[in-house]
LOGU-874689 format. One record per residue (C-alpha): residue in one letter; residue number from 1; y, z, x. Coordinates in Angstrom, 2 decimals, decimal comma, always signed. Each point is the difference from the previous one (the first is absolute). Example, Ala and Ser with C-alpha at 12.3 -4.5 7.8 and 13.67 -1.06 7.14 Angstrom:
<rs>
 res   n       v       w       u
   A   1   -4,50   +7,80  +12,30
   S   2   +3,44   -0,66   +1,37
</rs>
This chain:
<rs>
 res   n       v       w       u
   M   1  +12,21  +57,30  +28,68
   S   2   -0,88   +3,52   +1,37
   K   3   -3,34   +1,47   -1,08
   S   4   -0,60   +3,67   -0,88
   L   5   -2,36   +0,64   +2,91
   A   6   +1,49   -2,51   +2,46
   G   7   -0,46   +1,36   +3,58
   L   8   -3,10   +2,15   -0,98
   R   9   -3,13   -0,85   +1,86
   V  10   -3,37   +0,78   -1,58
   L  11   -3,36   -0,29   +1,99
   E  12   -2,70   -0,53   -2,58
   M  13   -3,65   +0,66   +1,11
   G  14   -1,25   -0,62   -3,44
   R  15   -2,63   -2,08   -1,95
   I  16   -1,32   -0,50   -3,49
   V  17   +2,75   +0,98   -2,34
   S  18   +1,72   +3,39   +0,14
   A  19   +1,47   -0,08   +3,40
   P  20   +0,88   -3,67   -0,17
   W  21   +1,53   +0,46   -3,45
   C  22   +2,24   +2,72   +1,60
   G  23   +0,87   -2,28   +2,91
   Q  24   +0,89   -2,81   -2,33
   T  25   +2,35   +2,19   -2,26
   L  26   +1,90   +1,08   +3,25
   G  27   +0,02   -3,77   +1,25
   D  28   +1,46   -1,06   -3,40
   L  29   +2,72   +2,37   +0,54
   G  30   +0,90   -1,39   +3,39
   A  31   -2,03   +1,99   +2,45
   D  32   -1,62   -1,87   +3,09
   V  33   -3,61   +0,63   -0,86
   I  34   -2,43   -0,79   +2,94
   K  35   -3,59   -0,15   -1,37
   V  36   -2,67   +0,81   +2,68
   E  37   -3,47   -1,73   -0,57
   R  38   -3,24   -0,22   +1,82
   P  39   -0,40   -3,13   +2,09
   G  40   -2,08   -2,68   -1,59
   V  41   -0,52   +2,04   -3,24
   G  42   +3,27   +1,24   -1,37
   D  43   +0,58   +1,98   -3,07
   D  44   -3,19   +0,23   -2,01
   M  45   +1,84   -1,27   -3,09
   R  46   +0,40   -3,43   +1,67
   S  47   -3,53   -0,95   -0,99
   Y  48   -0,01   +1,74   -3,50
   G  49   -0,59   -2,73   -2,56
   P  50   -0,31   -1,80   -2,30
   S  51   +3,46   -1,61   +0,28
   F  52   +1,09   -1,54   +3,36
   A  53   +3,05   -2,09   +0,82
   V  54   -0,53   -3,73   +0,75
   D  55   +1,63   -2,24   +2,50
   A  56   +1,82   -3,30   -0,62
   N  57   -3,39   -1,72   -0,07
   G  58   -1,36   +2,35   -2,70
   Q  59   -2,34   +1,74   +2,40
   Q  60   -0,39   +3,75   -0,30
   T  61   +1,71   +2,02   +2,75
   P  62   -1,05   +3,44   +1,29
   E  63   +2,87   +1,67   -1,95
   S  64   -1,27   +1,76   -3,14
   G  65   +2,11   +0,58   -2,95
   H  66   -0,40   +3,78   +0,11
   Y  67   +1,35   -0,13   +3,58
   L  68   +2,87   -2,05   -0,98
   C  69   +1,01   +2,43   -2,74
   S  70   +0,69   +2,90   +2,36
   N  71   +1,10   -1,38   +3,26
   R  72   +3,17   -2,02   -0,34
   N  73   +3,10   +0,77   +2,12
   K  74   -1,98   +1,17   +2,94
   R  75   -0,82   -1,16   +3,57
   S  76   -3,59   +0,14   +1,07
   I  77   -1,24   +0,80   +3,46
   T  78   -3,64   +0,38   +1,19
   L  79   -0,94   +2,98   +2,11
   D  80   -3,32   +1,47   +1,08
   I  81   +0,76   +3,69   -0,13
   T  82   -3,34   +0,94   +1,50
   K  83   +1,34   -1,46   +3,27
   P  84   +2,47   +2,07   +2,11
   E  85   +2,33   -2,92   +0,12
   G  86   +0,11   -0,26   -3,82
   Q  87   +0,67   +3,71   -0,11
   E  88   +2,72   -0,19   +2,27
   I  89   +1,69   -2,79   -1,99
   I  90   -0,23   +2,26   -3,12
   R  91   +1,75   +2,81   +2,01
   K  92   +2,83   -2,32   +0,95
   L  93   +0,40   -1,33   -3,48
   A  94   -0,12   +3,62   -1,49
   A  95   +2,67   +1,06   +2,60
   D  96   +2,45   -2,67   -1,47
   S  97   -1,02   +0,30   -3,64
   D  98   +1,32   +2,12   -2,82
   V  99   -3,21   +0,25   -2,13
   L 100   -3,71   -0,39   +0,62
   I 101   -2,37   -0,59   -2,92
   E 102   -3,66   +0,23   +0,45
   N 103   -3,08   +0,24   -2,31
   Y 104   -2,84   +0,58   +2,41
   K 105   -2,70   +2,54   -0,69
   V 106   +0,97   +3,60   +1,02
   G 107   -0,33   +0,44   +3,71
   D 108   -0,46   -3,62   +0,87
   L 109   +3,48   -0,43   +1,72
   T 110   -0,36   +3,34   +1,73
   R 111   -2,71   -1,44   +2,11
   Y 112   +2,37   -2,45   +1,45
   G 113   +2,91   +2,40   +0,45
   L 114   +1,87   -1,74   -2,86
   D 115   +0,27   +2,99   -2,42
   Y 116   +3,16   +1,55   -1,04
   E 117   -0,07   +2,77   +2,49
   S 118   -0,32   -2,39   +2,80
   L 119   +2,53   -2,64   -1,04
   S 120   +2,56   +2,68   -1,13
   K 121   +0,19   +1,13   +3,68
   I 122   +1,10   -3,54   +0,80
   N 123   +2,38   -0,39   -2,97
   P 124   +1,01   +3,46   -1,64
   N 125   +1,87   -1,88   -2,70
   L 126   -3,08   -2,13   -1,05
   I 127   -0,99   +0,15   -3,74
   Y 128   -3,79   -0,16   +0,04
   C 129   -1,73   -0,72   -3,31
   S 130   -3,78   +0,33   -0,23
   I 131   -1,88   -1,21   -3,24
   T 132   -3,44   +0,97   -0,49
   G 133   -2,40   +0,35   -2,83
   F 134   -0,22   +3,75   -0,15
   G 135   +2,81   +1,10   +2,24
   Q 136   -0,10   +1,58   +3,51
   T 137   -1,63   +3,33   -1,08
   G 138   -2,66   +1,24   -2,40
   P 139   -3,75   -0,44   -0,33
   Y 140   +0,24   -3,69   -0,73
   A 141   +2,55   -0,82   +2,57
   K 142   -2,15   -2,31   +2,25
   R 143   -1,63   -1,97   -2,86
   P 144   +0,98   -3,46   -0,30
   G 145   +1,21   -1,23   -3,55
   Y 146   +1,51   -2,86   -1,83
   D 147   +2,22   -0,36   -3,14
   A 148   -2,90   -0,21   -2,45
   A 149   -1,62   +3,03   +1,33
   F 150   +3,22   +2,00   -0,76
   Q 151   +0,47   -1,57   -3,32
   G 152   -3,31   +1,68   -0,79
   M 153   +0,73   +3,38   +1,80
   S 154   +3,62   +0,39   -1,44
   G 155   -1,27   -0,27   -3,62
   M 156   +1,50   -3,32   -0,55
   M 157   -3,31   -1,92   -0,73
   A 158   -0,92   +2,69   -2,45
   V 159   +2,83   -0,67   -2,14
   T 160   -0,07   -3,78   +0,32
   G 161   -2,01   -2,15   -2,42
   E 162   -1,13   -0,02   -3,51
   P 163   -1,18   +3,40   -1,61
   D 164   -3,54   -1,21   -0,44
   G 165   -0,19   -1,66   +3,45
   G 166   -0,46   +1,02   +3,47
   P 167   +2,73   +0,84   +2,66
   Q 168   +2,07   -3,00   +1,00
   R 169   +2,17   -0,54   +3,19
   V 170   +3,62   -1,19   -0,29
   G 171   +0,27   -3,86   +0,71
   V 172   +2,17   +0,37   +3,13
   F 173   +0,01   +2,35   +3,11
   V 174   +2,19   +2,36   -1,93
   I 175   -0,47   +3,12   +2,16
   D 176   +0,32   -2,01   +3,10
   E 177   +3,28   -1,44   -1,21
   M 178   +1,32   +3,24   -1,18
   T 179   -0,79   +1,68   +3,41
   G 180   +1,85   -2,77   +1,64
   L 181   +3,02   +0,75   -2,08
   Y 182   -0,32   +3,78   +0,42
   A 183   -0,12   -0,59   +3,82
   S 184   +3,21   -2,07   -0,30
   V 185   +1,77   +2,84   -1,81
   A 186   -1,41   +2,56   +2,52
   I 187   +1,18   -2,16   +2,94
   L 188   +3,48   -0,39   -1,49
   A 189   +0,33   +3,74   -0,62
   A 190   -1,16   +0,82   +3,65
   L 191   +2,43   -2,54   +1,36
   R 192   +2,81   +1,66   -1,95
   Y 193   -0,95   +3,36   +1,54
   R 194   -0,38   -1,43   +3,41
   D 195   +3,48   -1,70   -0,19
   S 196   +1,44   +3,49   -0,88
   G 197   -1,15   +1,33   +3,30
   G 198   -3,37   +1,26   -0,91
   G 199   -2,13   -2,36   +2,21
   G 200   -3,21   -1,95   -0,95
   Q 201   -2,86   +1,52   -1,92
   Y 202   -3,65   -0,63   -1,16
   I 203   -0,90   -1,22   -3,50
   D 204   -3,57   +0,48   -1,30
   L 205   -0,70   -2,08   -3,04
   A 206   -3,31   -0,14   -1,82
   L 207   -1,18   -2,48   -2,53
   L 208   -1,91   +2,67   -1,90
   D 209   +3,24   +2,11   -0,14
   V 210   +1,89   -2,98   -1,33
   G 211   -2,62   -0,70   -2,65
   V 212   -0,17   +3,47   -1,15
   A 213   +3,93   +0,10   -0,18
   A 214   -0,09   -3,09   -2,04
   M 215   -2,58   +1,44   -2,42
   A 216   +2,21   +3,15   -0,76
   P 217   +0,93   -1,21   -3,57
   R 218   -3,76   -0,02   -1,00
   T 219   -1,23   +2,86   +2,27
   I 220   +2,45   +2,27   -1,62
   E 221   -2,12   -0,23   -3,15
   W 222   -2,69   +1,98   +1,94
   T 223   +2,39   +2,42   +1,94
   L 224   +1,99   +0,81   -3,19
   E 225   -2,67   -0,04   -2,74
   G 226   -3,42   -0,20   +1,73
   K 227   -0,47   -3,35   -1,72
   I 228   -1,77   -2,85   +2,02
   P 229   +2,10   -3,23   -0,39
   E 230   -1,92   -2,83   -1,59
   R 231   +0,08   -3,72   +0,21
   L 232   +2,25   -1,33   -2,79
   G 233   -0,15   -3,80   +0,60
   T 234   +3,56   -1,15   -0,37
   K 235   +1,13   +2,91   -2,11
   S 236   +2,52   +2,42   +1,37
   P 237   -1,11   +3,68   +0,41
   G 238   +3,30   +1,31   -1,43
   S 239   +1,57   -2,71   -2,34
   A 240   -1,01   -2,06   -2,95
   P 241   -0,21   -2,84   -0,96
   A 242   +0,10   -1,11   +3,55
   Q 243   -2,85   -2,37   +0,95
   V 244   -1,26   -3,55   -0,08
   F 245   -0,62   -1,48   -3,41
   A 246   -1,97   -3,07   -0,93
   C 247   +1,84   -2,64   -1,85
   A 248   -1,57   -2,91   -2,02
   D 249   +0,29   -2,17   +3,37
   G 250   +0,45   +2,33   +2,87
   Y 251   +1,32   +3,45   +1,01
   L 252   +3,29   +1,85   +0,06
   N 253   +0,82   +3,27   +1,91
   I 254   +2,00   +1,88   -2,58
   Q 255   +1,70   +3,24   +1,23
   A 256   +1,47   +1,47   -3,02
   G 257   -0,46   +3,74   +0,60
   A 258   +3,78   +0,88   -0,25
   E 259   +1,12   +0,78   -3,60
   V 260   +2,43   -2,74   -0,10
   H 261   -2,68   -2,69   +1,10
   Y 262   -2,70   +1,57   -2,22
   R 263   +2,22   -0,58   -3,08
   K 264   +0,87   -3,54   +0,90
   L 265   -3,55   -0,81   +0,53
   C 266   -0,97   +1,38   -3,47
   D 267   +2,79   -2,18   -1,63
   A 268   -1,30   -3,10   +1,99
   L 269   -3,56   +0,53   -1,32
   G 270   +0,99   +0,85   -3,59
   L 271   -1,21   +3,57   +0,43
   E 272   +3,25   +1,83   -0,90
   E 273   -2,06   +2,79   -1,62
   L 274   -1,33   +1,10   +3,37
   K 275   +3,56   +0,85   +1,08
   E 276   +0,04   +3,03   -2,25
   D 277   -3,69   +0,86   +0,20
   P 278   -0,15   +3,65   +1,26
   R 279   -3,16   -0,87   +2,06
   F 280   +2,19   -2,15   +2,15
   A 281   +3,27   +1,64   -0,29
   V 282   +0,77   +0,51   +3,65
   R 283   -1,57   -1,27   +3,37
   K 284   -2,28   +3,12   +0,32
   D 285   -1,45   -0,64   -3,47
   R 286   -0,59   -3,61   +0,69
   V 287   -1,85   +0,77   +3,13
   I 288   -2,25   +2,54   -1,87
   N 289   -0,63   -2,42   -2,78
   Q 290   +0,19   -3,27   +2,00
   D 291   -3,49   -1,22   -0,92
   L 292   +1,03   -0,13   -3,68
   L 293   +3,41   -1,35   +0,69
   V 294   -1,37   -2,58   +2,39
   S 295   -2,58   -1,26   -2,69
   M 296   +2,81   -0,54   -2,41
   L 297   +2,19   -1,94   +2,40
   E 298   -2,91   -2,01   +1,37
   A 299   -0,87   -1,19   -3,54
   K 300   +3,57   -1,53   -0,18
   I 301   +0,38   -1,20   +3,45
   K 302   -3,13   -1,99   +0,25
   L 303   +1,27   -2,17   -2,81
   R 304   +3,06   -0,98   +2,00
   H 305   +0,38   -2,70   +2,62
   T 306   +0,99   +1,19   +3,47
   K 307   +3,07   -1,94   +0,51
   E 308   +1,34   +0,63   -3,53
   L 309   -0,59   +3,72   +0,18
   F 310   +1,39   +0,15   +3,48
   D 311   +3,23   -1,75   -1,11
   D 312   +0,11   +2,25   -2,99
   L 313   -0,17   +3,16   +1,86
   V 314   +2,26   -1,14   +2,86
   G 315   +2,50   -0,82   -2,69
   R 316   -0,27   +3,59   -1,38
   G 317   +0,36   +1,67   +3,40
   V 318   -3,62   +1,18   +0,15
   V 319   -1,55   +0,36   +3,53
   V 320   -2,51   -2,75   +0,17
   A 321   -1,40   -2,09   +2,76
   P 322   -2,46   -2,78   +0,55
   I 323   -3,25   +0,34   +1,98
   Y 324   +0,37   -2,54   +2,81
   N 325   -2,24   -1,68   +2,41
   A 326   +1,27   -0,81   +3,52
   S 327   +1,27   -3,55   -1,00
   E 328   +1,89   +1,51   -2,90
   V 329   +1,61   +2,73   +2,19
   V 330   +1,12   -2,80   +2,45
   N 331   +1,52   -2,10   -2,74
   D 332   +1,64   +2,66   -2,11
   P 333   +3,71   -0,74   -0,55
   Q 334   +1,14   +3,57   +1,11
   V 335   -2,21   -0,15   +3,12
   L 336   +1,44   -3,34   +0,86
   H 337   +3,56   +1,09   -0,62
   R 338   -0,57   +2,99   +2,34
   E 339   -1,45   -2,49   +2,58
   L 340   -2,85   +2,41   +0,84
   F 341   -2,20   -2,81   +1,43
   F 342   +1,06   -2,15   +2,89
   E 343   -1,33   -2,08   +2,86
   V 344   +0,50   +0,73   +3,68
   P 345   -0,79   -2,38   +2,98
   H 346   -3,15   +0,95   +1,78
   P 347   -1,14   -1,09   +3,47
   T 348   -3,39   -1,39   -1,16
   A 349   +0,05   -0,17   -3,75
   G 350   +3,13   -1,94   -0,72
   K 351   +1,61   +2,25   -2,65
   V 352   -1,72   +3,07   -1,42
   P 353   +0,86   +1,37   -3,39
   L 354   +1,00   +3,70   +0,04
   V 355   +1,46   +2,66   -2,28
   K 356   +3,37   +1,35   +0,79
   S 357   +0,78   +3,76   +0,55
   P 358   +1,08   +1,47   -3,35
   I 359   +2,82   +1,94   +1,71
   R 360   +3,36   -1,39   -0,95
   L 361   +2,90   +1,43   +2,14
   S 362   +3,65   -1,19   -0,67
   K 363   +1,42   +0,39   +3,63
   T 364   -3,01   -0,58   +1,99
   P 365   -2,14   -2,29   -1,93
   V 366   -3,68   -0,48   +0,58
   D 367   -0,03   -3,82   +0,28
   M 368   -1,08   -1,06   +3,43
   F 369   -3,72   -0,57   +0,42
   T 370   -2,21   -1,18   +2,95
   A 371   -3,48   -1,09   -0,58
   P 372   -2,85   +2,38   +0,79
   P 373   -0,77   -0,73   +3,71
   T 374   -3,08   -1,60   +1,35
   I 375   -1,99   +2,28   +2,19
   G 376   +1,70   +0,69   +3,27
   Q 377   +2,72   -2,47   -0,90
   H 378   +2,77   +2,08   +1,70
   T 379   -1,95   +1,60   +2,88
   D 380   +1,70   -1,94   +2,77
   E 381   +3,39   +0,33   -1,67
   V 382   -0,19   +3,75   -0,40
   L 383   -1,32   +0,74   +3,39
   A 384   +2,68   -2,09   +1,66
   Q 385   +2,96   +0,77   -2,23
   V 386   -0,62   +3,69   -0,96
   L 387   -1,78   +1,13   +3,09
   G 388   +1,15   -2,38   +2,64
   Y 389   -3,38   -1,18   +1,09
   S 390   +0,00   -3,11   +2,27
   N 391   -2,02   -3,12   -0,77
   E 392   -2,39   +0,95   +2,88
   E 393   -0,52   +3,47   -1,32
   I 394   -0,70   -1,33   -3,59
   S 395   -2,46   -2,52   +1,37
   T 396   -1,81   +2,93   +2,06
   L 397   -0,31   +1,97   -3,22
   S 398   -1,43   -2,91   -1,84
   S 399   -2,42   -0,71   +2,82
   I 400   -1,53   +3,41   -0,17
   G 401   -0,10   +0,07   -3,87
   A 402   +2,60   +2,72   -0,48
   I 403   +2,03   -2,38   -2,38
</rs>
């Protein structure tokens, strides 16, 4: 069955998370993604523990779980871009590609003549997407940076955690992943413009910019009112009651800020009088007086067993959710029904468990997956089939360490 991006070639010079996440998204949609890695080393994420795939004998392979999560549906080639021969291969691939994604530090690829200005002369229709920590311009442009640094600089850590605790990081590489998604959107927009006759263009994406954009709903508290946003634990800054509550034997995430849900929650807890209490009449009032409201709700909720209250609230149409660990996520009936987890054959690790793309398209479904490649798995294939190199030429490149 045809894929949305079938026939599109993407050259990914990416490592860690953001650029690979973008490449994987485009690969899921059918693009031919060629991942360029350093000979003998590969993507830094390959060695990022603690989880690694195991082979048929139960022995640990070099394929880390973090690498596996962001590199399916790609081909891997190894190139030493510090060598003229490696640089020439990049130029030839760029000449035959629609998109190039890279997340090197500012100026690194310019040293090798692999920057946008150089490659766009070879291929004026090339969409060239650079992902960096701080962007291509500004006083911090040449600084390195990782996801956690930008969780801090964007204000995300300052509003994450308990009110009486210190700043906390989110449990996944959320800014990296969001940057990869923003990059995918930007690339598709640039392709649309190119296909209308506008030619290729350059995309400058920064993790800091993405983090600041993501924090807009909290930062606006400062820009509108001069109020520094605070850590609220699991509470919502603009809705109540909307947080995690402790039951007699566990926790429930109850989101009853909307009027209809709030009234149903009061009924479920035998607190009908709160529905007409003027202190909690509308959402804004409940937010202002939520400490008092929550204390009243907590007194009732802590007496109820988790499953019993959950079933009661679901039956009444209140938005409520369990607090799952990873095992519970994998085995949830809805997750199983949506077939979000699957196994794919891997060259060295038998079958590896992965999470599917959440994108569901009716005419061009995202349902074909290849395993994240081993380092350099497709070097000979790409050089021969895409660029027309002979076996002798490939052997020579290998002997001089260019591949």
